C-alpha positions as CSV (number, residue, x, y, z in Angstrom):
1,M,-0.1,0.0,0.0
2,K,2.0,2.9,1.1
3,T,5.7,2.8,1.9
4,S,7.0,3.7,5.3
5,L,7.0,7.3,6.5
6,L,10.3,8.8,7.8
7,F,9.7,9.3,11.4
8,L,8.0,7.6,14.4
9,L,5.0,9.3,15.9
10,V,4.8,9.9,19.6
11,T,2.5,7.5,21.5
12,S,-0.3,10.1,21.9
13,L,-0.7,10.3,18.0
14,I,-0.7,6.5,17.3
15,F,-4.4,6.1,17.4
16,I,-5.0,8.7,14.7
17,S,-2.0,7.9,12.6
18,G,-3.2,4.4,12.7
19,C,-6.5,5.1,11.5
20,A,-4.9,7.1,8.9
21,Q,-4.1,6.6,5.3
22,Q,-6.8,4.3,4.2
23,D,-9.5,6.4,2.8
24,R,-7.5,8.7,0.8
25,Q,-7.1,6.4,-2.0
26,T,-10.0,4.3,-1.4
27,G,-13.6,5.3,-1.3
28,E,-14.1,4.1,2.3
29,M,-13.6,5.6,5.5
30,P,-10.4,5.6,7.2
31,A,-9.9,2.7,8.9
32,I,-6.4,2.1,9.6
33,Q,-3.6,1.5,7.6
34,E,-1.3,-1.2,7.9
35,E,2.0,0.1,6.5
36,M,1.3,3.7,7.4
37,N,4.2,4.6,9.7
38,E,4.1,7.5,12.0
39,I,4.7,11.1,11.6
40,P,7.2,13.4,13.2
41,P,6.6,14.0,16.9
42,V,4.7,17.1,17.9
43,Q,5.9,19.2,20.9
44,E,2.5,19.4,22.6
45,Q,2.1,18.5,26.3
46,A,-1.4,17.1,25.8
47,V,-2.5,13.4,25.6
48,N,0.2,11.1,26.3
49,A,-1.5,7.8,25.6
50,T,-5.2,8.9,26.1
51,I,-5.6,7.5,22.6
52,V,-3.5,4.7,21.5
53,K,-4.6,2.5,18.6
54,E,-2.8,-0.1,16.6
55,D,-1.1,1.1,13.5
56,T,-3.2,-1.0,11.1
57,T,-4.7,1.3,8.3
58,S,-3.6,0.1,4.9
59,I,-5.3,-3.1,4.7
60,E,-8.7,-1.3,4.3
61,A,-7.4,1.3,1.8
62,S,-7.2,-0.9,-1.4
63,A,-10.6,-2.1,-0.7
64,E,-12.6,1.1,-0.1
65,S,-12.7,2.6,-3.5
66,T,-15.2,0.0,-4.5
67,Q,-17.5,0.4,-1.7
68,S,-19.5,3.6,-2.5
69,S,-21.7,1.8,-5.1
70,Q,-22.4,-1.1,-2.7
71,R,-23.4,0.9,0.1
72,D,-25.7,3.1,-2.1
73,S,-27.6,0.0,-3.3
74,T,-27.9,-1.3,0.3
75,S,-28.8,1.9,2.0
76,S,-31.3,3.1,-0.6
77,A,-33.7,0.3,-0.1
78,D,-37.0,1.0,1.7
79,C,-35.9,4.3,3.3
80,Q,-37.7,7.5,4.4
81,P,-36.5,10.8,3.4
82,N,-35.0,13.0,6.2
83,D,-32.0,15.1,5.5
84,H,-31.4,16.2,8.9
85,P,-32.5,13.5,11.4
86,V,-31.9,14.3,15.1
87,F,-29.7,11.9,17.1
88,T,-31.1,11.9,20.8
89,A,-28.8,9.4,22.5
90,S,-25.0,9.5,23.1
91,F,-23.1,7.1,21.0
92,T,-21.1,6.0,24.2
93,D,-20.8,6.9,27.8
94,I,-19.8,10.5,27.5
95,D,-17.9,10.4,31.0
96,K,-15.6,7.7,29.4
97,L,-14.6,10.1,26.5
98,A,-11.0,11.4,26.6
99,R,-11.0,13.4,23.4
100,I,-12.4,13.8,19.9
101,S,-10.7,15.0,16.9
102,P,-13.2,16.5,14.5
103,I,-13.4,15.8,10.8
104,G,-11.2,17.8,8.4
105,G,-7.8,16.5,9.7
106,I,-4.8,16.3,7.2
107,M,-2.3,13.9,8.8
108,V,-5.0,11.3,9.3
109,G,-6.6,8.6,7.2
110,S,-9.6,10.4,5.9
111,Q,-10.8,14.0,6.4
112,S,-14.3,12.5,6.7
113,R,-13.7,10.7,9.9
114,S,-13.8,11.8,13.4
115,Y,-11.4,10.0,15.7
116,V,-12.7,9.2,19.2
117,G,-10.4,8.3,22.1
118,M,-11.5,6.8,25.4
119,K,-10.2,7.2,28.8
120,K,-7.9,4.7,30.3
121,D,-9.0,2.5,33.1
122,G,-6.1,2.9,35.6
123,N,-3.0,2.3,33.4
124,D,-4.5,0.6,30.5
125,F,-7.7,0.2,28.3
126,S,-8.7,-3.2,29.8
127,T,-12.2,-2.0,30.4
128,L,-14.7,-2.1,27.6
129,S,-16.8,1.0,26.8
130,P,-20.2,0.7,25.3
131,V,-21.2,1.9,21.8
132,Y,-24.8,2.8,21.2
133,A,-27.1,3.6,18.3
134,P,-27.6,7.4,18.7
135,V,-30.9,7.2,16.7
136,D,-33.4,4.6,15.4
137,S,-31.5,3.1,12.6
138,K,-31.2,0.1,10.2
139,L,-27.9,-1.9,10.4
140,V,-27.1,-2.4,6.7
141,G,-23.5,-3.7,6.7
142,I,-21.0,-5.5,9.0
143,V,-17.4,-5.6,8.0
144,Y,-15.1,-7.9,10.0
145,A,-11.4,-7.7,8.8
146,W,-7.9,-8.0,9.9
147,R,-6.3,-4.5,10.6
148,G,-2.6,-4.2,9.9
149,D,-0.5,-7.3,10.6
150,K,-2.6,-10.3,10.3
151,A,0.0,-12.2,12.4
152,A,-0.8,-9.9,15.3
153,G,-4.3,-11.0,15.4
154,V,-5.9,-7.7,15.3
155,A,-9.5,-8.2,13.7
156,E,-12.1,-5.5,14.1
157,Y,-15.6,-4.7,12.9
158,R,-17.1,-1.7,11.0
159,L,-20.8,-1.2,11.5
160,D,-22.8,0.7,8.7
161,F,-26.1,2.1,9.6
162,Q,-29.0,3.8,7.6
163,V,-31.0,6.5,9.3
164,S,-32.9,7.9,6.1
165,C,-32.6,7.9,2.4
166,E,-30.1,10.6,2.7
167,V,-28.1,10.0,6.0
168,T,-25.9,7.0,6.9
169,Y,-23.3,6.9,9.6
170,S,-20.6,4.2,10.7
171,F,-18.6,3.2,13.6
172,D,-15.2,1.5,12.7
173,H,-12.6,-0.2,14.8
174,I,-15.1,-2.0,17.0
175,P,-13.4,-5.1,18.7
176,Q,-16.7,-6.6,20.1
177,L,-20.3,-6.6,19.0
178,S,-23.4,-6.9,21.0
179,D,-24.9,-10.5,21.2
180,K,-27.6,-9.5,18.8
181,L,-25.2,-8.1,16.1
182,S,-22.6,-10.7,16.7
183,K,-25.1,-13.4,15.3
184,L,-25.2,-11.4,12.1
185,A,-21.4,-10.9,11.6
186,P,-19.1,-12.9,9.5
187,E,-17.5,-15.7,11.4
188,K,-13.9,-15.1,10.1
189,P,-12.1,-11.8,9.4
190,A,-11.5,-10.9,5.8
191,D,-8.3,-9.7,4.3
192,N,-9.8,-6.4,3.1
193,T,-12.6,-3.9,4.3
194,H,-15.0,-4.2,1.3
195,D,-18.5,-3.5,2.1
196,N,-20.4,-6.4,3.5
197,P,-24.3,-5.6,3.1
198,I,-26.6,-7.6,5.1
199,T,-30.4,-7.7,5.3
200,P,-31.2,-4.6,7.2
201,V,-31.8,-5.0,10.9
202,L,-33.7,-2.5,13.0
203,V,-31.6,-0.9,15.9
204,E,-33.4,1.1,18.4
205,V,-32.1,4.5,19.7
206,G,-29.9,3.8,22.7
207,E,-29.4,0.2,21.9
208,Q,-25.9,-1.0,22.6
209,V,-24.4,-2.4,19.4
210,G,-20.8,-3.1,20.5
211,S,-18.0,-2.1,22.7
212,T,-14.7,-0.5,22.4
213,R,-11.5,-0.1,24.3
214,K,-9.1,2.6,23.0
215,G,-11.5,4.4,20.7
216,L,-13.3,4.4,17.4
217,D,-13.8,6.1,14.1
218,F,-17.2,7.9,13.5
219,F,-18.3,9.2,10.3
220,L,-21.6,10.3,8.6
221,F,-22.6,10.7,4.9
222,N,-25.5,13.1,4.0
223,R,-26.2,12.8,0.2
224,A,-28.4,15.9,0.4
225,K,-25.5,18.0,1.6
226,K,-22.5,18.1,-0.9
227,V,-19.1,19.0,0.3
228,E,-17.6,22.2,-1.3
229,H,-14.4,22.0,-3.2
230,I,-12.7,24.5,-5.4
231,N,-12.5,21.9,-8.2
232,P,-15.5,19.5,-7.8
233,K,-14.2,17.5,-10.8
234,R,-11.3,16.2,-8.8
235,W,-13.5,14.5,-6.1
236,M,-15.3,11.3,-6.5
237,L,-15.4,9.3,-3.3
238,D,-18.1,9.6,-0.8
239,H,-15.6,10.4,2.1
240,N,-14.9,13.6,0.1
241,T,-18.3,14.5,-1.4
242,V,-21.0,13.8,1.0
243,A,-19.3,13.5,4.5
244,D,-20.6,15.7,7.2
245,C,-19.9,16.3,10.9
246,P,-21.7,13.6,12.8
247,Y,-21.9,15.8,16.0
248,D,-24.0,18.4,14.3
249,Y,-26.9,15.9,14.1
250,F,-27.2,15.4,18.0
251,T,-29.3,17.3,20.4
252,N,-27.9,20.6,21.3
253,E,-27.0,19.4,24.8
254,L,-25.1,16.4,23.3
255,K,-23.6,18.4,20.6
256,Q,-22.1,20.9,23.1
257,K,-20.6,18.2,25.2
258,Y,-18.9,16.5,22.1
259,Y,-17.5,19.9,20.9
260,S,-16.1,20.6,24.4
261,L,-13.8,17.5,23.9
262,F,-12.5,18.6,20.5
263,T,-8.7,18.4,20.2
264,S,-6.2,18.5,17.4
265,A,-4.6,15.2,16.2
266,G,-1.6,16.0,18.5
267,G,-3.8,16.8,21.6
268,F,-4.0,20.4,21.6
269,V,-7.3,21.9,22.9
270,P,-8.4,24.8,20.9
271,D,-10.2,27.8,22.5
272,V,-12.6,28.1,19.4
273,K,-14.3,24.7,18.8
274,T,-15.2,23.9,15.2
275,C,-16.0,20.5,13.5
276,R,-14.5,21.9,10.3
277,S,-15.4,20.1,7.0
278,A,-14.1,17.1,4.8
279,S,-12.8,20.0,2.5
280,R,-10.1,22.4,3.8
281,D,-10.1,24.4,0.5
282,V,-10.1,28.1,0.9
283,V,-10.2,30.0,-2.3
284,G,-7.3,32.4,-3.1
285,T,-5.0,30.8,-0.5
286,L,-2.7,27.9,0.1
287,A,-5.1,25.9,2.2
288,G,-6.7,22.7,0.9
289,A,-6.0,20.1,-1.7
290,W,-3.7,20.3,-4.9
291,F,-3.2,17.9,-7.8
292,Q,-1.0,17.3,-10.8
293,G,-2.2,16.2,-14.3
294,D,-5.6,14.7,-14.2
295,A,-5.3,13.2,-10.8
296,T,-8.4,12.8,-8.5
297,D,-8.9,11.7,-5.1
298,R,-8.9,8.1,-6.5
299,Q,-5.6,8.2,-8.4
300,G,-2.6,10.5,-9.2
301,A,-0.5,12.8,-7.3
302,H,-2.3,15.0,-4.7
303,L,-1.2,17.3,-1.9
304,Y,-3.1,18.4,1.2
305,I,-2.3,21.3,3.5
306,A,-4.1,23.0,6.3
307,D,-3.8,23.8,10.0
308,D,-4.8,21.5,12.7
309,F,-5.7,24.2,15.2
310,N,-2.3,24.9,16.4
311,T,0.0,23.1,13.9
312,V,0.2,23.0,10.1
313,D,0.0,19.6,8.5
314,M,1.0,18.6,4.9
315,V,0.5,15.2,3.1
316,R,1.9,14.6,-0.4
317,E,0.8,11.5,-2.2
318,P,2.5,11.2,-5.6
319,Q,1.7,9.6,-8.9
320,E,3.7,6.4,-8.6
321,S,4.4,4.3,-5.5
322,T,8.0,4.3,-6.7
323,D,8.5,8.0,-6.1
324,K,11.2,8.7,-3.5
325,D,8.8,11.2,-1.8
326,Y,5.9,8.7,-1.5
327,G,3.8,9.2,1.5
328,F,5.7,12.6,2.5
329,R,4.3,13.9,5.7
330,L,5.3,17.0,7.6
331,R,3.9,18.8,10.7
332,D,5.1,22.2,11.8
333,A,4.4,22.7,15.3
334,N,5.3,26.5,15.2
335,P,4.0,27.9,12.0
336,S,4.5,31.4,11.1
337,K,1.1,31.7,9.6
338,N,-1.6,29.1,8.7
339,P,-2.1,28.1,5.1
340,D,-5.5,29.9,4.7
341,Q,-3.5,33.2,5.5
342,V,-1.1,32.7,2.7
343,K,-2.6,34.7,-0.2
344,V,-1.9,34.8,-4.0
345,G,1.7,36.1,-4.6
346,E,2.8,35.1,-1.0
347,S,5.3,32.5,0.1
348,V,5.6,30.3,3.3
349,C,7.9,27.8,4.6
350,Y,6.9,24.9,7.0
351,S,9.3,22.6,8.5
352,D,9.4,19.7,11.1
353,N,13.1,20.6,11.8
354,T,14.2,17.7,9.7
355,R,12.6,18.6,6.5
356,F,10.9,21.6,5.0
357,A,8.4,22.6,2.3
358,Y,8.6,26.0,0.8
359,F,5.4,27.2,-0.8
360,Q,4.6,30.0,-3.2
361,V,1.0,30.7,-4.3
362,I,1.2,31.7,-8.0
363,D,-2.6,32.3,-8.6
364,I,-5.8,31.1,-7.1
365,N,-5.5,27.8,-9.1
366,K,-1.8,27.2,-9.1
367,M,1.1,26.9,-6.5
368,K,4.7,25.6,-6.3
369,V,6.5,23.8,-3.5
370,S,10.1,22.9,-2.9
371,I,10.7,19.9,-0.6
372,A,14.1,19.1,0.9
373,S,15.9,18.1,4.0
374,G,16.8,20.5,6.7
375,T,15.1,23.5,8.3
376,C,13.5,26.4,6.4
377,P,16.1,28.3,4.4
378,S,16.8,32.0,4.9
379,A,16.1,32.7,1.2
380,E,13.6,31.2,-1.4
381,P,15.0,28.1,-3.0
382,S,16.0,28.8,-6.6
383,S,15.3,25.3,-7.9
384,G,13.6,22.0,-7.1
385,Y,9.9,23.2,-7.3
386,E,6.9,21.2,-8.2
387,I,3.9,22.9,-9.8
388,W,0.5,21.8,-8.2
389,E,-2.9,22.9,-9.4
390,R,-6.5,22.9,-8.0
């Protein structure tokens, strides 16, 4: 899938990195990517191990690009229209939640997914936390698959639910199902995370559907609410076109509780809480997604850059897997300005103290970047630039 990244991530980032790379090249939600290594450590004094998840994302990546059509055919059967259902029950015991990373992350598996971390029970995650249906739903799919190294024996579930003709939601990385749902699940884990539709089963609001230890991925699709991108032709996958913030569908009381737990991928707690969007594009600035040639979110070279509250994150995924910069990732823990503040004609450099990326926004649809080892240079590099377009 993807080759190793350059540096190991601190323990507090393993959960989100682990859930990382999968969806970008596949149509399915981030799950976790098997060969995705970790990113350089961020100097934030936050969550040492409140979220720790196995690094197992890539196995799901190759499978997920085929899943959208399967889910469409499953979830469209016998549904009732409602483009903004209200979720009235918490999806877990709120007092067991440690933190929530909202959608729109860059150095994660998918910008559509929210990554949820549970509190430790003493020194470990030995105690299971319940996972509940937040609204009356139909369970329309159960995926049971190996995550990461099969030899390590890590097999987890993804549960796909339909609420209305427009809205579906999913919980991923569930280690244990309820007795009711376990009877419907595959007996043996698969080697991929392709959708596994089942005959729809009614699940009542507040009903326990499974349990988790360290955390889970939570994502929601609303086919009546399209994600806004600068160049819509580049975007094909559900995770990038119809994903929405799941917490905005809860009652206001529950929504505010979830929002209060929002943190960056590195554990920083922002003063201003926002669930962001699956698109980080900002017209006329550096922020968002960039491509080369006829690339799309399914194939070809693409680059993502945006802030994660107090850091700036960049991911570069090239045209060919043999590219020496394949899977290049960089996090600047002390950026001079955020990408959405870098306007046309302006330049900026970001560095993790071992590598740097020097950007210049040429016009609203074109920028160039020079990537090299070391810290940010005192002057603009004279060569080694790549051209990227919206």
